[in-house]
N, C-alpha and C positions, 0 to 999 in steps of 0.2 A: 401397546403401552404408551403410545404417543400422548404427550400432554397429560400424563398422570401426575398429580401433585403428591409428593411424598413427605411425610413428617418423621423423619429420623436423621440424627446427626452424622455428618461427614466432615472430617478434618481435611482442610486443603494444605498441602504440602509445598507447592511451588506452582509458578505459571509455566506454561508450555509455550513453544513457539507460535502456536496458533492464536494465542492470546488468552485462553482460558485457565482457570485454576484447576488443579488436578487433585483428586482425592479418592480413596477407596471406600466403596459401600460395604460396611461391616454387618449392617442389619442387626446390631446387638439388642436394639429395642424390639425386635420382632419375636413373635411367639411361634416356634416352629410346630407347635401342636395345632395351631390355628390352620385349618385346611380350606379356609374360604378362598374364592377365586382371586380376590385382590391380594390377600396376603401370600398366596402361592406366587403370584407374579412378583411380588416384592423379594420373596426369598430367592427368586431366580436371579436377582441382582446381586447376591452376596458374593463378594470377592471381586467384583468388576470395578475397573477404574472408571470414574466418572469425570467428564470434563465440563466445568461449570463456568458460565458467564455470571458476572456480578459477584465474584468471590476472589479474595486475595489470599496469599500465603499466611499461614497461622490462623485463619479464620475457621470457625466451626459454622457450618450451614446446618441449620435446623429444620428448614423446610425449602423444598425445591420442586420445580416442575420439569419432567423429563420430556424432551424434544425430539430425542432420536435414541433407539435402544438397538445395539448390534449385538452380535454374539459374544464379543470379548470386552466391550465398553458401552458406555451410554453418554449422551450429551444432555445438559440440564441447564437451567436458569434458576439461580439461587433468589428465593422469595424472602427468606428470613435468615439472618445472621445472629447466632447467640453470642459468639465471641468475635469481636471485630479487631482488625488490625489497626495499629497506631498510624498507619499510612493511608488509611480510608478517609475521603473527604465526601461531601455531599455533591452529587452531579448537578451541573447547571441546568441539564434539559431532562423532561421526563421521557423523551425519546431517545436517551443516551445509548441504550442498548442497541438500537437500530443504526445509529450514525457514528457513534464514538464510544465504545464500550469501556475505554480507560479513563473515563471522567471520574471514576471512583477512587483514584489515588492521586496523591500529592506528586507535583511534577518532577521533583528530584528523584523520588522513587521509581517514577515511569523511566527516566533516563537510565538509572541503575539496572532496572529489570531488562530493559533493551539491551544493554551490554551483556548481560548474563545469558540471554536467550541467543544472542548472537554467537557466543562462545559454544553454546549447546548445539546450535545448528551446524556449526563447522565440525564440531567433535563427532556428530553422527555420520559423517564421511570419513572420519579418521584423520581430521586435520585439527592439530592443536594451535590455535591462533594466539597463544599466550606466550609465543617465544620460539619454539622448537622449529617452526617452519618459516621463520622470518629472518632474513639475513641482517646481521649486524643491528638487531633491534634491542630494545630494552627488554627487560624480563616479561613485561606485559606489553605486547605490540600494538594492543587496540587503543587508539586515540579515544579520548572522551567523546561521548555522543554530541556532535556539533548541532547547536540550536541557536535561534535568535530570541529564545524564551518568550515567544508569543505563541501560547498554547491554545488560544481560541481565536475566531474569526479570522482564519488564515487561508481557507480554501478560496481559490478563484473560480471554481467550478462546482456546480451542484445540479443534480437531477433528482426531481421530486416525482412522486406519485401524486395522483389526485384522488381524493376520497369524498363520497357522497354522504353527508351527515343527514340521516333521515329526520332526527329530532328537530333540526334547525332549517331542514330543506335548502342546504347550501353546499356548494363545493369546498373543500379544505385541502391545504397542503398535507401530504402524507409520506411516510416511509413504510417499508415493509418490516414487520416484527422480525427480530432476528430468529432464524430457523423456522420461518413460517412465510406463506404467502399472503397473511392476513395483513392489512393495511391499518396503520394507526396514524390518526391525524397529529399534526404538529402544533404544539402551543408556542414553543420557541425553538430555535435552533442556533447553537453557538460556535459551530465550526466554520461555517461560510462566511464570506466577506458580508458586511451588513448591507451593502448596495445590492447584493443578489437577493437576500431575504426580502429587502423592501420592494424590490422589482416583482418578485414572485407573489408577494401580497397583492400588489396593484393588479397584476395579471388575473388572479383568482377573484378579485373584486369585480373585475370587469366581466369575467365569465358568469358571475353571480347576477350582475346587472342585467345581463342578456338572458338570463334563465337557461344556461347552458347545462349539459349533464356530464358528469365525470366520466362516465363510460365511454363517451366519444373519444377521449384522449388516452394515449399510452403514457406519456409522461411530459414533464416540464423541464427543459434544459437551459440553463443560464451560466454565462461566464462573464467575469469582468477583468479589466486590465489594471495596472497599478494606479491610474488615474481615477478609477471607479466608474468608467464607461461600461455598460452592460449590454451584452448581445446574446441572442438565443430566442427560444420560444417554445411553443407547444408542438409535440409530435401527436399527429392524429392516427388513431387506429386505422389500419388499411390503406394509409396514404404514404407516398414516398416522404422521406424526411426533408424539410425544407431546407433551403440554403440560406444561412444567416449571414449578416454582415460581419465581415473580418474585424478583428481587433488588432492593435499594434502594441507592443512592450518594448521598452529598453531593457536589455540585459547586458551588464558590463559596457554600458555605453554604446551598445550596438542595438539598432532597431530591428525587431522582427514582427512579420505579419503572420497571423494564423486565424484558422477558422475555429468558432466555438464548438463545431461538431467533431473536430479532429483531436489528436493528441497534443497536449501542451502541459508542461509542468504545473501543478496546482498550488505550489507554494514558492513563489518566485525568490523572495528574500533568502530562504535557506538554500534554494537551487544555486543562487549567485555565489553562496559560500563554497558549494561543492565545486563549482567551475573554477573558482580561484585556486582551489586544492589541485584540481587536474591540471590547471595551467602550470604550476609548479614543476610537474613531472614531464612535460613535453620537452625531450632532449635530442630530438633529431629533426632535420630539414624536411623530411617526408612524413606526412601524418595521413592515416587512413581512418575515417570515422564510419563505422558500420552502424547500421540501425539509426541512422542520423535523423529521422523525423524532418522537421522544417528547418534543421541545422544549428540548433542552439548551442550544442556543445562544440562541434568542430569550429564553427564560425566565430564562436566567443574565445576560444583558447588558441587556436592555431590559424587565425585569419592571415598572419604573416608568413605562413609556411606554404610548402608545396601540398596543398590540401586536396584530397579526394573524399567525397561525401556519397554514401550508398543508402538508398531508401527505397522500399518495396511498394508503399502505398501510393497510387497515382495522385490522390488529392494532396497528401503531405509533400510529394515530390514537386507538385506545382507551386507550393509555398516555398519549398526549398530552393528552387530556381530563382524565384523572386528575391529571396533573402540573400542568395550568393551573388547576384547581380553580374553573372557571366565571368566572375574573376576566379572561380574554382571549378574543378572537375566534378560534376555531378553525375550520378549513375541511377537510373531507375532499374532496380533489380533486387531480388532477395540477396541478403548478405552471403548466404552459402552458396550462391552461384556467381559470386564475384572473386573467387579465391585466387585467381591469377594476379590480382591486384596487391596481394600480399607480399612484401618484400623484407629482407633482412634488416636494411637500414631504415627501420620504420618505427614509429609509435602507432600502435593500433589501439583505437578507442572503441570499446564495446558498450553499449546500452541497450540490451535485448529486452524484449517482452518478458512477461512473467515466466514463460516456459524456458527461458534461458537460451544458450547458444545451441545451434544445430551441431551434431556430432561431427559432420564433415568439416565444419569451420574449425573446430577444436583441433581435429587431426591435422589440417593444413597448417595452423599456427605452430603446432608441435614440428612439422616437417620443415617449415621455411624459417622458423626461429626469429621473428621480428625482435629488435632490441628491446622494446618496452611494450607491454600490454596494460592498458588502463581500462579497468571493468567497473562500471556503475550499474547497480542492479536495484530493482525495486522488490526483488524476491531473493533473499539471502540463501534460501534452500537450494534453488537451482544454481545460484551463483557458487555455492560451496561445491556442488557436484562438478561444475565445470572447472573451478579453480583446483580441486583435487587431481584432475587430469593433467592440468598445466604444471603442477608442481614437480612433475618428473623432469622438467626442463627448465623451470623458472623458480626463482625465489620471490616470495611475497616481500616486498620492501616497505609497504605502507598499507595500512587497513584503517579506514576512517568511516564510521557510521555518521548519518545525517538524519535529523529527526524532521523529515518532510511531513509527517503525518501525526502531529501530537494528539494524544487522547485516543490514539488506536494502537493496535499492536503492530503496525506496520513500521518498516524502517527501510531507508535506502542506504546502501552500503558501497563504499568506494575501495577497490583494492588495486594496487600498482604492483606489477610483476616485472622482474628483469631477468634476462637470460642468465643461466648459471655460468 
């Protein structure tokens, strides 16, 4: 039933943590006496929950395309809305579903929804973050979602696919359609820095002037710094990824070097807001920064402390060594393999990948009981799982979400825990 277009109404009740609107397929318009194959397939959907992109709470979806059909639910894209939300706005880009599917709602509503979804994510693991598990906090412990209110043109990194337009006989920039491997050409793109978009257009123009073929290339990766300097380039199929020129950026008045190929935060103004919040909670002379990357957290907030930084990627570690300048203890290792560095008189900083912390690390933290744990996460779901385990020994004393990724469902969340 993949990519079947359906014309029957579904009422959207709320947004879910994945970012879609959810509604139940009732099939009230269907004729149960109609035994045609298509109608029988539709009848098999009755009672299933549907997860809809391009749909908001209180809206009625009148026509939609199913992209995935499972035994207990289906996923779809809303094609027509018969009753629209007062919070719906026109998206800036025709490609919004591929790049930033929350372009359809006003920005205040986006911030409100992200707060509600954060509460739901934690409630799913049995944590009430509205006060019960927060020491000496207000009735609602969640701080407002922190933002610089720049909801477009914020990304300092973008990776494009390349699309061959048969009609025009030209290469065009593209992204993959949501829920599909199909490429869609981009007419505009409003989430990356304008310098990146302009450079991407120049590279494609050059390819077209040389009559290159899109299928030769895997993708185009570009990154820029605060000054608008752009680095990156094309990845060719079957070839090793090239080494691009490093970029430099100042974060809280400290200069960092990093590779366009590696990990570096994509929204530096909001990242600096998060770092200032982290710095307020450094209350020990000893600081352990795990999953440290090129060092932008530890070196920004605890440069004047007895600081140890741990990173597992050799490429990121090489940049970390440069940024630390021999003044701090840096370790090339997985965080879960450096457990002996955890100590009671310590502030431990965690910024793990989306998979969250290794269970061995959580167990060691509970055993050693460092004074303070500061946990920044790009995936509140795995963060909630880890924090639930830690609350057997720790109180959540602060919880602050940051809107690193406007116009998308994604959220960065900062939690501070103190020993009971």
